[in-house]
PyMOL commands that place a pseudoatom at each C-alpha (Angstrom):
pseudoatom trace, name=CA, resn=MET, resi=1, chain=A, elem=C, hetatm=0, pos=[25.497, -17.013, 30.292]
pseudoatom trace, name=CA, resn=LYS, resi=2, chain=A, elem=C, hetatm=0, pos=[28.832, -18.866, 30.104]
pseudoatom trace, name=CA, resn=ARG, resi=3, chain=A, elem=C, hetatm=0, pos=[27.048, -22.105, 29.298]
pseudoatom trace, name=CA, resn=ILE, resi=4, chain=A, elem=C, hetatm=0, pos=[24.968, -20.442, 26.555]
pseudoatom trace, name=CA, resn=ALA, resi=5, chain=A, elem=C, hetatm=0, pos=[28.017, -18.706, 25.072]
pseudoatom trace, name=CA, resn=ARG, resi=6, chain=A, elem=C, hetatm=0, pos=[30.027, -21.940, 25.173]
pseudoatom trace, name=CA, resn=ASN, resi=7, chain=A, elem=C, hetatm=0, pos=[27.217, -23.786, 23.318]
pseudoatom trace, name=CA, resn=HIS, resi=8, chain=A, elem=C, hetatm=0, pos=[27.090, -21.118, 20.606]
pseudoatom trace, name=CA, resn=ILE, resi=9, chain=A, elem=C, hetatm=0, pos=[30.856, -21.184, 20.151]
pseudoatom trace, name=CA, resn=SER, resi=10, chain=A, elem=C, hetatm=0, pos=[30.918, -24.973, 20.002]
pseudoatom trace, name=CA, resn=LEU, resi=11, chain=A, elem=C, hetatm=0, pos=[28.394, -24.816, 17.173]
pseudoatom trace, name=CA, resn=GLY, resi=12, chain=A, elem=C, hetatm=0, pos=[30.560, -22.346, 15.281]
pseudoatom trace, name=CA, resn=MET, resi=13, chain=A, elem=C, hetatm=0, pos=[28.130, -19.461, 15.721]
pseudoatom trace, name=CA, resn=ASN, resi=14, chain=A, elem=C, hetatm=0, pos=[28.727, -16.095, 17.281]
pseudoatom trace, name=CA, resn=ILE, resi=15, chain=A, elem=C, hetatm=0, pos=[26.305, -14.754, 19.858]
pseudoatom trace, name=CA, resn=SER, resi=16, chain=A, elem=C, hetatm=0, pos=[25.167, -11.662, 17.954]
pseudoatom trace, name=CA, resn=SER, resi=17, chain=A, elem=C, hetatm=0, pos=[24.183, -13.606, 14.824]
pseudoatom trace, name=CA, resn=SER, resi=18, chain=A, elem=C, hetatm=0, pos=[22.460, -16.190, 17.013]
pseudoatom trace, name=CA, resn=ARG, resi=19, chain=A, elem=C, hetatm=0, pos=[20.413, -13.485, 18.730]
pseudoatom trace, name=CA, resn=ALA, resi=20, chain=A, elem=C, hetatm=0, pos=[19.393, -12.000, 15.379]
pseudoatom trace, name=CA, resn=SER, resi=21, chain=A, elem=C, hetatm=0, pos=[18.416, -15.445, 14.077]
pseudoatom trace, name=CA, resn=LEU, resi=22, chain=A, elem=C, hetatm=0, pos=[16.460, -16.208, 17.244]
pseudoatom trace, name=CA, resn=ALA, resi=23, chain=A, elem=C, hetatm=0, pos=[14.654, -12.867, 17.053]
pseudoatom trace, name=CA, resn=SER, resi=24, chain=A, elem=C, hetatm=0, pos=[13.670, -13.543, 13.428]
pseudoatom trace, name=CA, resn=LEU, resi=25, chain=A, elem=C, hetatm=0, pos=[12.550, -17.050, 14.307]
pseudoatom trace, name=CA, resn=ALA, resi=26, chain=A, elem=C, hetatm=0, pos=[10.481, -15.723, 17.220]
pseudoatom trace, name=CA, resn=VAL, resi=27, chain=A, elem=C, hetatm=0, pos=[8.639, -13.302, 14.903]
pseudoatom trace, name=CA, resn=VAL, resi=28, chain=A, elem=C, hetatm=0, pos=[7.850, -16.104, 12.435]
pseudoatom trace, name=CA, resn=ILE, resi=29, chain=A, elem=C, hetatm=0, pos=[6.663, -18.453, 15.194]
pseudoatom trace, name=CA, resn=ALA, resi=30, chain=A, elem=C, hetatm=0, pos=[4.528, -15.728, 16.761]
pseudoatom trace, name=CA, resn=SER, resi=31, chain=A, elem=C, hetatm=0, pos=[2.816, -14.971, 13.470]
pseudoatom trace, name=CA, resn=LEU, resi=32, chain=A, elem=C, hetatm=0, pos=[2.137, -18.667, 12.788]
pseudoatom trace, name=CA, resn=GLY, resi=33, chain=A, elem=C, hetatm=0, pos=[0.805, -19.425, 16.231]
pseudoatom trace, name=CA, resn=ASN, resi=34, chain=A, elem=C, hetatm=0, pos=[-1.190, -16.237, 16.703]
pseudoatom trace, name=CA, resn=PRO, resi=35, chain=A, elem=C, hetatm=0, pos=[-4.323, -16.166, 14.601]
pseudoatom trace, name=CA, resn=ALA, resi=36, chain=A, elem=C, hetatm=0, pos=[-4.946, -12.630, 15.890]
pseudoatom trace, name=CA, resn=VAL, resi=37, chain=A, elem=C, hetatm=0, pos=[-2.794, -11.345, 13.031]
pseudoatom trace, name=CA, resn=ALA, resi=38, chain=A, elem=C, hetatm=0, pos=[-5.325, -12.577, 10.452]
pseudoatom trace, name=CA, resn=GLU, resi=39, chain=A, elem=C, hetatm=0, pos=[-8.260, -10.498, 9.291]
pseudoatom trace, name=CA, resn=VAL, resi=40, chain=A, elem=C, hetatm=0, pos=[-11.492, -11.470, 11.036]
pseudoatom trace, name=CA, resn=VAL, resi=41, chain=A, elem=C, hetatm=0, pos=[-14.440, -11.898, 8.668]
pseudoatom trace, name=CA, resn=GLY, resi=42, chain=A, elem=C, hetatm=0, pos=[-18.161, -12.460, 8.958]
pseudoatom trace, name=CA, resn=ALA, resi=43, chain=A, elem=C, hetatm=0, pos=[-21.181, -10.560, 10.174]
pseudoatom trace, name=CA, resn=ASP, resi=44, chain=A, elem=C, hetatm=0, pos=[-19.914, -10.588, 13.783]
pseudoatom trace, name=CA, resn=ALA, resi=45, chain=A, elem=C, hetatm=0, pos=[-16.325, -9.421, 13.050]
pseudoatom trace, name=CA, resn=ALA, resi=46, chain=A, elem=C, hetatm=0, pos=[-16.623, -6.266, 15.204]
pseudoatom trace, name=CA, resn=ALA, resi=47, chain=A, elem=C, hetatm=0, pos=[-17.613, -8.312, 18.272]
pseudoatom trace, name=CA, resn=CYS, resi=48, chain=A, elem=C, hetatm=0, pos=[-14.122, -9.865, 18.456]
pseudoatom trace, name=CA, resn=SER, resi=49, chain=A, elem=C, hetatm=0, pos=[-12.576, -6.405, 18.967]
pseudoatom trace, name=CA, resn=ASP, resi=50, chain=A, elem=C, hetatm=0, pos=[-15.036, -5.443, 21.707]
pseudoatom trace, name=CA, resn=PRO, resi=51, chain=A, elem=C, hetatm=0, pos=[-13.579, -6.581, 25.055]
pseudoatom trace, name=CA, resn=SER, resi=52, chain=A, elem=C, hetatm=0, pos=[-17.012, -6.502, 26.703]
pseudoatom trace, name=CA, resn=ALA, resi=53, chain=A, elem=C, hetatm=0, pos=[-18.688, -8.711, 24.072]
pseudoatom trace, name=CA, resn=ALA, resi=54, chain=A, elem=C, hetatm=0, pos=[-19.203, -12.427, 24.548]
pseudoatom trace, name=CA, resn=ALA, resi=55, chain=A, elem=C, hetatm=0, pos=[-17.535, -13.535, 21.327]
pseudoatom trace, name=CA, resn=VAL, resi=56, chain=A, elem=C, hetatm=0, pos=[-15.005, -16.027, 20.070]
pseudoatom trace, name=CA, resn=ARG, resi=57, chain=A, elem=C, hetatm=0, pos=[-12.642, -16.063, 17.115]
pseudoatom trace, name=CA, resn=VAL, resi=58, chain=A, elem=C, hetatm=0, pos=[-12.624, -19.350, 15.195]
pseudoatom trace, name=CA, resn=HIS, resi=59, chain=A, elem=C, hetatm=0, pos=[-9.356, -19.913, 13.293]
pseudoatom trace, name=CA, resn=ILE, resi=60, chain=A, elem=C, hetatm=0, pos=[-10.041, -22.392, 10.470]
pseudoatom trace, name=CA, resn=THR, resi=61, chain=A, elem=C, hetatm=0, pos=[-7.272, -23.967, 8.391]
pseudoatom trace, name=CA, resn=GLY, resi=62, chain=A, elem=C, hetatm=0, pos=[-6.811, -26.800, 5.907]
pseudoatom trace, name=CA, resn=PHE, resi=63, chain=A, elem=C, hetatm=0, pos=[-9.436, -25.969, 3.307]
pseudoatom trace, name=CA, resn=LYS, resi=64, chain=A, elem=C, hetatm=0, pos=[-9.300, -28.342, 0.335]
pseudoatom trace, name=CA, resn=THR, resi=65, chain=A, elem=C, hetatm=0, pos=[-9.977, -25.441, -2.047]
pseudoatom trace, name=CA, resn=GLY, resi=66, chain=A, elem=C, hetatm=0, pos=[-10.498, -21.713, -1.780]
pseudoatom trace, name=CA, resn=ASP, resi=67, chain=A, elem=C, hetatm=0, pos=[-13.900, -22.054, -3.457]
pseudoatom trace, name=CA, resn=GLY, resi=68, chain=A, elem=C, hetatm=0, pos=[-17.376, -22.135, -2.005]
pseudoatom trace, name=CA, resn=SER, resi=69, chain=A, elem=C, hetatm=0, pos=[-18.774, -20.997, 1.306]
pseudoatom trace, name=CA, resn=VAL, resi=70, chain=A, elem=C, hetatm=0, pos=[-18.150, -21.727, 4.969]
pseudoatom trace, name=CA, resn=ARG, resi=71, chain=A, elem=C, hetatm=0, pos=[-20.737, -21.996, 7.712]
pseudoatom trace, name=CA, resn=VAL, resi=72, chain=A, elem=C, hetatm=0, pos=[-19.639, -21.671, 11.342]
pseudoatom trace, name=CA, resn=GLN, resi=73, chain=A, elem=C, hetatm=0, pos=[-22.167, -22.597, 14.039]
pseudoatom trace, name=CA, resn=ALA, resi=74, chain=A, elem=C, hetatm=0, pos=[-21.955, -22.445, 17.830]
pseudoatom trace, name=CA, resn=TYR, resi=75, chain=A, elem=C, hetatm=0, pos=[-24.086, -24.736, 19.969]
pseudoatom trace, name=CA, resn=GLY, resi=76, chain=A, elem=C, hetatm=0, pos=[-24.829, -23.972, 23.629]
pseudoatom trace, name=CA, resn=SER, resi=77, chain=A, elem=C, hetatm=0, pos=[-24.180, -26.060, 26.711]
pseudoatom trace, name=CA, resn=ASN, resi=78, chain=A, elem=C, hetatm=0, pos=[-27.032, -28.560, 26.222]
pseudoatom trace, name=CA, resn=PRO, resi=79, chain=A, elem=C, hetatm=0, pos=[-25.502, -31.725, 24.688]
pseudoatom trace, name=CA, resn=ALA, resi=80, chain=A, elem=C, hetatm=0, pos=[-28.923, -32.719, 23.275]
pseudoatom trace, name=CA, resn=ASP, resi=81, chain=A, elem=C, hetatm=0, pos=[-28.895, -29.612, 21.059]
pseudoatom trace, name=CA, resn=PHE, resi=82, chain=A, elem=C, hetatm=0, pos=[-25.472, -30.335, 19.527]
pseudoatom trace, name=CA, resn=LEU, resi=83, chain=A, elem=C, hetatm=0, pos=[-25.873, -30.704, 15.739]
pseudoatom trace, name=CA, resn=ALA, resi=84, chain=A, elem=C, hetatm=0, pos=[-29.677, -30.829, 16.026]
pseudoatom trace, name=CA, resn=THR, resi=85, chain=A, elem=C, hetatm=0, pos=[-31.416, -28.971, 13.206]
pseudoatom trace, name=CA, resn=GLY, resi=86, chain=A, elem=C, hetatm=0, pos=[-31.962, -25.330, 14.116]
pseudoatom trace, name=CA, resn=LYS, resi=87, chain=A, elem=C, hetatm=0, pos=[-30.585, -25.691, 17.668]
pseudoatom trace, name=CA, resn=TRP, resi=88, chain=A, elem=C, hetatm=0, pos=[-27.440, -23.594, 17.141]
pseudoatom trace, name=CA, resn=VAL, resi=89, chain=A, elem=C, hetatm=0, pos=[-27.150, -20.370, 19.147]
pseudoatom trace, name=CA, resn=ARG, resi=90, chain=A, elem=C, hetatm=0, pos=[-25.170, -18.478, 16.499]
pseudoatom trace, name=CA, resn=ARG, resi=91, chain=A, elem=C, hetatm=0, pos=[-24.450, -19.065, 12.826]
pseudoatom trace, name=CA, resn=VAL, resi=92, chain=A, elem=C, hetatm=0, pos=[-22.238, -17.101, 10.450]
pseudoatom trace, name=CA, resn=GLU, resi=93, chain=A, elem=C, hetatm=0, pos=[-21.722, -17.835, 6.755]
pseudoatom trace, name=CA, resn=VAL, resi=94, chain=A, elem=C, hetatm=0, pos=[-18.921, -16.414, 4.605]
pseudoatom trace, name=CA, resn=GLN, resi=95, chain=A, elem=C, hetatm=0, pos=[-17.559, -16.935, 1.112]
pseudoatom trace, name=CA, resn=LEU, resi=96, chain=A, elem=C, hetatm=0, pos=[-14.006, -18.298, 0.941]
pseudoatom trace, name=CA, resn=GLN, resi=97, chain=A, elem=C, hetatm=0, pos=[-13.011, -16.120, -2.039]
pseudoatom trace, name=CA, resn=GLY, resi=98, chain=A, elem=C, hetatm=0, pos=[-9.768, -18.010, -2.636]
pseudoatom trace, name=CA, resn=ARG, resi=99, chain=A, elem=C, hetatm=0, pos=[-8.660, -18.156, 1.015]
pseudoatom trace, name=CA, resn=ARG, resi=100, chain=A, elem=C, hetatm=0, pos=[-7.234, -21.392, 2.427]
pseudoatom trace, name=CA, resn=SER, resi=101, chain=A, elem=C, hetatm=0, pos=[-7.507, -20.255, 6.049]
pseudoatom trace, name=CA, resn=LEU, resi=102, chain=A, elem=C, hetatm=0, pos=[-10.062, -18.061, 7.711]
pseudoatom trace, name=CA, resn=ASP, resi=103, chain=A, elem=C, hetatm=0, pos=[-10.763, -16.310, 11.006]
pseudoatom trace, name=CA, resn=VAL, resi=104, chain=A, elem=C, hetatm=0, pos=[-14.474, -15.974, 11.744]
pseudoatom trace, name=CA, resn=CYS, resi=105, chain=A, elem=C, hetatm=0, pos=[-15.889, -14.191, 14.784]
pseudoatom trace, name=CA, resn=LEU, resi=106, chain=A, elem=C, hetatm=0, pos=[-19.015, -15.507, 16.487]
pseudoatom trace, name=CA, resn=ARG, resi=107, chain=A, elem=C, hetatm=0, pos=[-20.993, -13.231, 18.805]
pseudoatom trace, name=CA, resn=LEU, resi=108, chain=A, elem=C, hetatm=0, pos=[-22.399, -15.407, 21.584]
pseudoatom trace, name=CA, resn=PRO, resi=109, chain=A, elem=C, hetatm=0, pos=[-25.305, -14.846, 23.990]
pseudoatom trace, name=CA, resn=HIS, resi=110, chain=A, elem=C, hetatm=0, pos=[-22.961, -15.057, 27.026]
pseudoatom trace, name=CA, resn=PHE, resi=111, chain=A, elem=C, hetatm=0, pos=[-19.651, -16.560, 28.113]
pseudoatom trace, name=CA, resn=GLY, resi=112, chain=A, elem=C, hetatm=0, pos=[-19.807, -20.275, 28.883]
pseudoatom trace, name=CA, resn=ASP, resi=113, chain=A, elem=C, hetatm=0, pos=[-19.558, -23.703, 27.264]
pseudoatom trace, name=CA, resn=TYR, resi=114, chain=A, elem=C, hetatm=0, pos=[-20.034, -24.068, 23.519]
pseudoatom trace, name=CA, resn=ALA, resi=115, chain=A, elem=C, hetatm=0, pos=[-19.326, -26.513, 20.715]
pseudoatom trace, name=CA, resn=VAL, resi=116, chain=A, elem=C, hetatm=0, pos=[-18.326, -25.103, 17.333]
pseudoatom trace, name=CA, resn=ALA, resi=117, chain=A, elem=C, hetatm=0, pos=[-19.021, -26.858, 14.027]
pseudoatom trace, name=CA, resn=VAL, resi=118, chain=A, elem=C, hetatm=0, pos=[-17.707, -25.727, 10.627]
pseudoatom trace, name=CA, resn=ARG, resi=119, chain=A, elem=C, hetatm=0, pos=[-18.923, -26.870, 7.217]
pseudoatom trace, name=CA, resn=HIS, resi=120, chain=A, elem=C, hetatm=0, pos=[-17.184, -26.093, 3.926]
pseudoatom trace, name=CA, resn=ASP, resi=121, chain=A, elem=C, hetatm=0, pos=[-19.722, -26.176, 1.093]
pseudoatom trace, name=CA, resn=ALA, resi=122, chain=A, elem=C, hetatm=0, pos=[-17.052, -26.503, -1.596]
pseudoatom trace, name=CA, resn=ASN, resi=123, chain=A, elem=C, hetatm=0, pos=[-19.361, -25.856, -4.545]
pseudoatom trace, name=CA, resn=ALA, resi=124, chain=A, elem=C, hetatm=0, pos=[-21.701, -23.446, -2.693]
pseudoatom trace, name=CA, resn=ASN, resi=125, chain=A, elem=C, hetatm=0, pos=[-24.829, -25.427, -3.622]
pseudoatom trace, name=CA, resn=ARG, resi=126, chain=A, elem=C, hetatm=0, pos=[-26.140, -25.405, -0.015]
pseudoatom trace, name=CA, resn=LYS, resi=127, chain=A, elem=C, hetatm=0, pos=[-26.244, -29.242, 0.016]
pseudoatom trace, name=CA, resn=SER, resi=128, chain=A, elem=C, hetatm=0, pos=[-23.925, -31.780, 1.656]
pseudoatom trace, name=CA, resn=ASP, resi=129, chain=A, elem=C, hetatm=0, pos=[-21.790, -33.405, -1.022]
pseudoatom trace, name=CA, resn=TRP, resi=130, chain=A, elem=C, hetatm=0, pos=[-18.892, -35.889, -0.923]
pseudoatom trace, name=CA, resn=ASN, resi=131, chain=A, elem=C, hetatm=0, pos=[-16.406, -33.086, -1.664]
pseudoatom trace, name=CA, resn=ASP, resi=132, chain=A, elem=C, hetatm=0, pos=[-17.586, -30.876, 1.213]
pseudoatom trace, name=CA, resn=GLY, resi=133, chain=A, elem=C, hetatm=0, pos=[-15.593, -30.728, 4.421]
pseudoatom trace, name=CA, resn=GLY, resi=134, chain=A, elem=C, hetatm=0, pos=[-16.212, -30.224, 8.084]
pseudoatom trace, name=CA, resn=GLY, resi=135, chain=A, elem=C, hetatm=0, pos=[-14.519, -29.625, 11.383]
pseudoatom trace, name=CA, resn=PHE, resi=136, chain=A, elem=C, hetatm=0, pos=[-15.202, -29.153, 15.080]
pseudoatom trace, name=CA, resn=SER, resi=137, chain=A, elem=C, hetatm=0, pos=[-13.726, -27.362, 18.040]
pseudoatom trace, name=CA, resn=ARG, resi=138, chain=A, elem=C, hetatm=0, pos=[-10.997, -29.445, 19.724]
pseudoatom trace, name=CA, resn=ASN, resi=139, chain=A, elem=C, hetatm=0, pos=[-10.457, -31.249, 16.374]
pseudoatom trace, name=CA, resn=PRO, resi=140, chain=A, elem=C, hetatm=0, pos=[-11.800, -34.733, 17.218]
pseudoatom trace, name=CA, resn=ARG, resi=141, chain=A, elem=C, hetatm=0, pos=[-10.861, -37.679, 15.043]
pseudoatom trace, name=CA, resn=LEU, resi=142, chain=A, elem=C, hetatm=0, pos=[-13.601, -38.467, 12.496]
pseudoatom trace, name=CA, resn=SER, resi=143, chain=A, elem=C, hetatm=0, pos=[-14.352, -41.461, 10.273]
pseudoatom trace, name=CA, resn=LEU, resi=144, chain=A, elem=C, hetatm=0, pos=[-16.994, -42.526, 7.777]
pseudoatom trace, name=CA, resn=PHE, resi=145, chain=A, elem=C, hetatm=0, pos=[-18.654, -44.409, 10.640]
pseudoatom trace, name=CA, resn=HIS, resi=146, chain=A, elem=C, hetatm=0, pos=[-18.192, -41.595, 13.176]
pseudoatom trace, name=CA, resn=LEU, resi=147, chain=A, elem=C, hetatm=0, pos=[-18.953, -38.287, 11.431]
pseudoatom trace, name=CA, resn=LYS, resi=148, chain=A, elem=C, hetatm=0, pos=[-20.617, -36.635, 14.431]
pseudoatom trace, name=CA, resn=PRO, resi=149, chain=A, elem=C, hetatm=0, pos=[-18.479, -36.452, 17.571]
pseudoatom trace, name=CA, resn=ALA, resi=150, chain=A, elem=C, hetatm=0, pos=[-19.949, -36.364, 21.075]
pseudoatom trace, name=CA, resn=TYR, resi=151, chain=A, elem=C, hetatm=0, pos=[-20.578, -32.947, 22.613]
pseudoatom trace, name=CA, resn=ALA, resi=152, chain=A, elem=C, hetatm=0, pos=[-18.074, -33.721, 25.383]
pseudoatom trace, name=CA, resn=ASP, resi=153, chain=A, elem=C, hetatm=0, pos=[-15.349, -34.233, 22.743]
pseudoatom trace, name=CA, resn=VAL, resi=154, chain=A, elem=C, hetatm=0, pos=[-15.819, -30.785, 21.199]
pseudoatom trace, name=CA, resn=ALA, resi=155, chain=A, elem=C, hetatm=0, pos=[-17.067, -28.518, 24.023]
pseudoatom trace, name=CA, resn=VAL, resi=156, chain=A, elem=C, hetatm=0, pos=[-14.897, -25.515, 24.909]
pseudoatom trace, name=CA, resn=THR, resi=157, chain=A, elem=C, hetatm=0, pos=[-15.306, -22.877, 27.584]
pseudoatom trace, name=CA, resn=VAL, resi=158, chain=A, elem=C, hetatm=0, pos=[-15.450, -19.382, 26.130]
pseudoatom trace, name=CA, resn=SER, resi=159, chain=A, elem=C, hetatm=0, pos=[-14.428, -16.490, 28.378]
pseudoatom trace, name=CA, resn=ARG, resi=160, chain=A, elem=C, hetatm=0, pos=[-12.916, -13.042, 27.881]
pseudoatom trace, name=CA, resn=ASP, resi=161, chain=A, elem=C, hetatm=0, pos=[-9.482, -14.671, 27.915]
pseudoatom trace, name=CA, resn=THR, resi=162, chain=A, elem=C, hetatm=0, pos=[-10.249, -17.417, 25.399]
pseudoatom trace, name=CA, resn=PRO, resi=163, chain=A, elem=C, hetatm=0, pos=[-7.738, -17.401, 22.557]
pseudoatom trace, name=CA, resn=ALA, resi=164, chain=A, elem=C, hetatm=0, pos=[-8.892, -18.293, 19.071]
pseudoatom trace, name=CA, resn=ILE, resi=165, chain=A, elem=C, hetatm=0, pos=[-10.407, -21.743, 18.705]
pseudoatom trace, name=CA, resn=PRO, resi=166, chain=A, elem=C, hetatm=0, pos=[-8.355, -23.606, 16.071]
pseudoatom trace, name=CA, resn=ILE, resi=167, chain=A, elem=C, hetatm=0, pos=[-10.245, -25.918, 13.727]
pseudoatom trace, name=CA, resn=VAL, resi=168, chain=A, elem=C, hetatm=0, pos=[-8.590, -28.035, 11.018]
pseudoatom trace, name=CA, resn=MET, resi=169, chain=A, elem=C, hetatm=0, pos=[-10.943, -29.043, 8.223]
pseudoatom trace, name=CA, resn=ASN, resi=170, chain=A, elem=C, hetatm=0, pos=[-11.550, -32.726, 7.393]
pseudoatom trace, name=CA, resn=TYR, resi=171, chain=A, elem=C, hetatm=0, pos=[-12.498, -34.189, 3.993]
pseudoatom trace, name=CA, resn=ARG, resi=172, chain=A, elem=C, hetatm=0, pos=[-13.342, -37.595, 2.607]
pseudoatom trace, name=CA, resn=GLN, resi=173, chain=A, elem=C, hetatm=0, pos=[-10.210, -39.222, 1.218]
pseudoatom trace, name=CA, resn=GLY, resi=174, chain=A, elem=C, hetatm=0, pos=[-10.901, -42.709, -0.079]
pseudoatom trace, name=CA, resn=PHE, resi=175, chain=A, elem=C, hetatm=0, pos=[-12.478, -44.597, 2.812]
pseudoatom trace, name=CA, resn=SER, resi=176, chain=A, elem=C, hetatm=0, pos=[-11.369, -42.162, 5.505]
pseudoatom trace, name=CA, resn=ILE, resi=177, chain=A, elem=C, hetatm=0, pos=[-12.186, -38.702, 6.802]
pseudoatom trace, name=CA, resn=ALA, resi=178, chain=A, elem=C, hetatm=0, pos=[-9.123, -36.636, 7.685]
pseudoatom trace, name=CA, resn=PRO, resi=179, chain=A, elem=C, hetatm=0, pos=[-7.353, -33.305, 7.186]
pseudoatom trace, name=CA, resn=MET, resi=180, chain=A, elem=C, hetatm=0, pos=[-5.826, -32.863, 3.744]
pseudoatom trace, name=CA, resn=ARG, resi=181, chain=A, elem=C, hetatm=0, pos=[-2.281, -34.205, 3.671]
pseudoatom trace, name=CA, resn=ASP, resi=182, chain=A, elem=C, hetatm=0, pos=[-0.745, -30.781, 3.065]
pseudoatom trace, name=CA, resn=ALA, resi=183, chain=A, elem=C, hetatm=0, pos=[-3.171, -28.889, 5.353]
pseudoatom trace, name=CA, resn=ALA, resi=184, chain=A, elem=C, hetatm=0, pos=[-0.363, -27.865, 7.728]
pseudoatom trace, name=CA, resn=ARG, resi=185, chain=A, elem=C, hetatm=0, pos=[1.164, -25.738, 4.951]
pseudoatom trace, name=CA, resn=ARG, resi=186, chain=A, elem=C, hetatm=0, pos=[-2.030, -23.736, 4.314]
for i in range(1, 186): cmd.bond("trace and resi %d" % i, "trace and resi %d" % (i + 1))
show_as sticks, trace
zoom trace
């Protein structure tokens, strides 16, 4: 304690104001790093509050706009099924309705390995356009030449203790695919 007190005094701060500042900072950090404080949306929202359900919360940030719809799909443990048409094990679609971040719950058939893919249909026309965005679990680096990552690069193990899976959206920007420059602030 002497060392801590000496450091606070040398910085011109008293201990009680430092503790109050640290407590406030801790609350802010906890709310930023804990997607559990956000409202969960989607058809499976109740499954994320049921401790016996095989479900996962997907915390999506960095939307280019708050317009359009978002599709979240989970693929099972077979790498051959990853991103294959109709091979997802669960799919949930929601409208953004002005939101720039979103927590979506996916009810899964069982705990195990999954890959999660997110697509932002910015104009809600149900077609892939240049302005649409996408993202994957484990946030792999994407490029115009490498739009579909390998299953091994995005697979996550979902268990009862799995925290939210964070996904940062990527959009075409010139000749690259990347998160929006100010995505960290959204």
